N, C-alpha and C positions, 0 to 999 in steps of 0.2 A: 505493499499500499505504500504510494508514493504520489503527494499531491504535488502539482505543477500547476505555474502559473502562466499567464500568456500562451498557452501551448499551441502549438501550429498542429490543425486538424487536418492538413492536406497530407500529412504523413500516417495516417489512420483512416482515410475514407478513401474509397477504389476511382474516385472520380477526382483525387489529389486538385483540388480545388481549394484556393488560398482562402483559409480565415483562421482564426486564432479564437481558443476558449480563454475564458478568463480564470478557471481552474480546468484541472484533467485528472481524474486518477484511475488507477485501476486496482481490482480487489478481486481477493482467487479464494474469498469464503464470506459467508454469509455474516459472519461476525466482522469482519473487516467492513462489509458494505455498510453494515450498524455503526460503525464507530465513524465513517466518513459522514453518514447521513446526522450525526449527532456532533459535529465538530460546529464550532460556535461561527467560524468566518463564513460557514456554507448555509447555515440555516434560513437565511434571510433572502436568498437566491434564487432564479430558476435552475433546477435540477434536469439533466436529459441522459438518459441513459441509451447506451448504444454498444451495439454487437459489433460484429466486423466491419460496421461501417461501409457498405455495400449496399443500400438503398436509400441513402440521404444526400443533399445537395443543402451546402451551407452556403444561404445567400449573402452572410455578412461575418462578423462576428460575432461568438456567444457570447453575452453578457453573465451568464451563470457559470456552472460547473456540469460537464461533461462526466458521465462514470462508466466506465468501462468492465463489463462482468470478463476475469478470467478464471472462473471457476471449471475445473476439468474434470473428467471423468466420465467413462463409458464400460456401462456393465449390462450384462443379457441373465434374464431369469425368465426360465420354462414356467410354461402355465401347468401346475400339478397336476390339473381337471381336463385337459388336451396337448396331448404330447405334439402336437403338429404347431401350437403358439408360443412364442418366443415374446416375453416382454422388453424391450430395450431400454435402457435410462443413458439419457446423456446429457454431463452438464452443460449450463446455458453457456457457458466460454467455449467449450468445443467448436473448432471448423465445422460448420455442416458436412460438409464433404470428405471432412476425415471420420465424420461419422458414417456414411453413407459407406465409404469402402470399408471400415470395420466389420460392419452388417454384413457385407457381400462376400467379403475373404470369409466373415463365420459361416457362410451359404444361406444364411436368413434372406428372405424376399419381403419385397413391400415397399422399399422405397428406393432402391434401385433406377427407378425415371426422375427421380432428382440428384442425379448425380450431378456434380459438377458446378452449382449454383453456389454462388459464393456468399458470405455472411455467414453468420454464427449460429449455434442451436437456438439460443432463447429468441433471436430476432426471427427465426424462421417460422416459431409458434407465435410469434404475434403478426408477421406478415400473411400467413398461411399460403407459404410459397406452393408453388407447382409447375409443371412440365409436363409434356408428352402426357397428357389424358390423366396425372393424378395428381392430385393437392396432398398435402401433408395430414390436413383435416381427415384424409380419408383412413389414413393408419394411424392415428394419434390418438392416445389413450387418456393422458391427465396429463396436466403442467404442474409443477411442482413453482410455486411463488411466493415471495417476501411482501407481506401484506403490510403497506408502511402504515396504514391506519392504526392495525391493532400490533404492527412491532412483533409477529410472530409469520413461521411458515405453515402454508397451509398449501394443500392439493385442490387442484379443481378440475372435475371430471370434464370430458369432451361436452358432453352437454348441457355445459355451463358458459361455454367459450364463446358462443355465438358466430360460430365460422361461417363466413360465404368466403367470395370470389375477392381474393385478397383482403380480407375483412375477418376481424378478432374483436370479441370482447375490449381487448388491450389497446384498440384503437379508437374506442368509443367516448366522446370526450366527457362524458361523467363520469367514467372511473380512470382518467387520462394521467400516469404518474403515481397509480396507489399502488399497482402490483408489480414487481421487477421478478423476473422469471428467474428461476435457478436452474430448473432442469424438467427436462421434457422425457416423457414414455411413451412408445411406439409400440404398436401390435405388428410382429413380425410374424413367417410363415416359415416351416422347414420345407413347406412344399414347394414346388416350381409354380408361384401363383403370380402371374405375370400380367401385366397391362400392355399389350402390345397393338393396341387397336389405333395408333396415334402416327399417321405419317409413317416415314424410313422404319420405323420399327415393327411395320408389320412384316419386312422380308426375315424376321426371326422365328416368325410363327410357324409350326409343326418338327420343330427340332426336341425329340423328346430328351437330349442330353443336352437343353441350354440349361445355365446356372444364373443366378444373379451376378455373378462378376462377369459374365459375357454380356448380359444387357447394359450392365453398367460400362462396358468398353464401348458399345456402339452409343450408345446416347452421349459421352466424352466425344466421341470422334466428329457427332453431328455436332454438338454444341461447339467443338473447336473451329470447324470448318465454315461456321458463321457469326459466331461471337467476337468479339474482340477481348484478347488480355487487357485486363485492367493494369497489370503493371508494365503495358506498353504503351495503351492508350487509355487513360482514364475514362471509367464510365461506371454507371450504375445498373448496367443489366438492363433488361426490360422496362423503358421509361414511361410508356405508356400503359393500360390495363387494355384488354382486347375487349370492344365493347360490344354488349347484349342487347338484340334488338327482336320486337316482337315478329309473330308471323307475318303480318301485312308490311313490315316495314322492309323485310326481309324480302318477300317476295318480289316487292317494287324493287331493291335494289337489283336483285338476281336477272330482274327482264332487262335491265339496263345493261347489267355487267355478268355477264352467263358464265365467265371463267372466273367467278369471283370465288376462292374457298371461306368455307364455312364449316361450323361445327353444330349439330343438333343438341340440344341440353336435353336432359331429363323431364324438364318441365315444359319443353314444344318451344321455349325460346333458341334464338341464332347466336351462337358467338361467332363474330367475325374478328379475322385477324388483325391487329391495329396496323403490321406491318406492311402488310398489302394495302391497306389504305393509302398508308403514308406515301407508299412508292407510288401508287396511282393516284395521287394526289399531286404529284409533280415534286416531292420534298427528297427524293432520294440525292444525297449530298450536299444539301443547303446547307447554308454556313449563317452564322452571325458570330463575329470577334471569332475567340479560338475555338467555339462550338459546332460541332459538325453531326448530319446525320449520317451514321454508321453506310457506308455503301450496300455492304454485305447483306447487312437485316438492319431495314430502317426502322425498326422497333426501338433501336438504341441511339442513343446520343453519344456523343465522344468527346473527348478532351483533347483536341490536338497538340497540347501542350502550353497554349497562354490564355486559355481559356477563364474566366471569370465566373461566378455566379450569376452575376444580371446577363452573361451573355447565354448561357445555358437557359435560364430563364426567359429569353428574348425569344430564341430558336424553337420552344417548345409551344411558347402561344402562337406566334406564326405557321407552326404546324396543326396546331387545332384549328386557327382559322382556316388554311386549306382543307383540311379533312371535311368541315362544317361544310363550307362553300361549295366543293366537288359532290360531296355525298349527303349533306343534312345528319351527320353525327357526331356526335361530341366525343372525344377525347379526354379520359382523366389520367394523369400523372399516377403513376403505382410509385416513382421516387415519391419522399417525404422532403419539401421544402422545409428547411429550416431557417 
């Protein structure tokens, strides 16, 4: 636990946008977190909890304290009543992809589609990360949190977490800041229980010898082929959520754009890839200052090396305006503006 002043946040966020926090500290246990929250110099300041910094855009210096979880540990517990079920418990400070890799190496299926998503385990639970037809909520069992109101650690079952598309209880304004994720438990399978209905993963179907590690390798290949490495070009992954439309709007768009990709949801609504919309609105490669729409995947905005927060904000608004003008659809950022 080391409280630092005037801390450069570019070094701990994947956008690598210049911004500073008045205070910054990492903690490796709940007791350290408690001690930090009780420090007199921090009590009157706004507090922000940060994971891997992969879904954040700091638009200016942060006037409060940024706290980063470095709580570590991954454990597996077989279900005593079902020998095909394993509960995997990962501490909030673990890298999400390290957790997926560990589960796949152990031969447990369920989260392999979520390979190579940047960020921490704790942030994954807050954001309800998803990829290739799978969301974390599909496998999540419970989340352990530190409740700052009661000053105790409690376990919240999945049913209480109000999960939706990139939404959760933790993002609701009325509970913002109350809960600090300390660990996440997911329900995995010892069987080859794969979700291969999404795009390029279909080619893996029908292979009886397929393992979680095999699916993970293919997911990694797909992501690396189209997504930029944040260590080379700063970015926050998918910048916008994929819009969901009703049947009437979907059929109207499909009549005008018959090659438009889409995914029919269980409730009958239709999800349309935001990257396709951005590209076909003419925004591929669009640039404002040091921020640019990534050429190989228009869902991503990259820092070409000189971007500031205002560049990214201006470019994102330009993208939203063009998609609205061309398609009549509103794009919502997946990235959190601070």
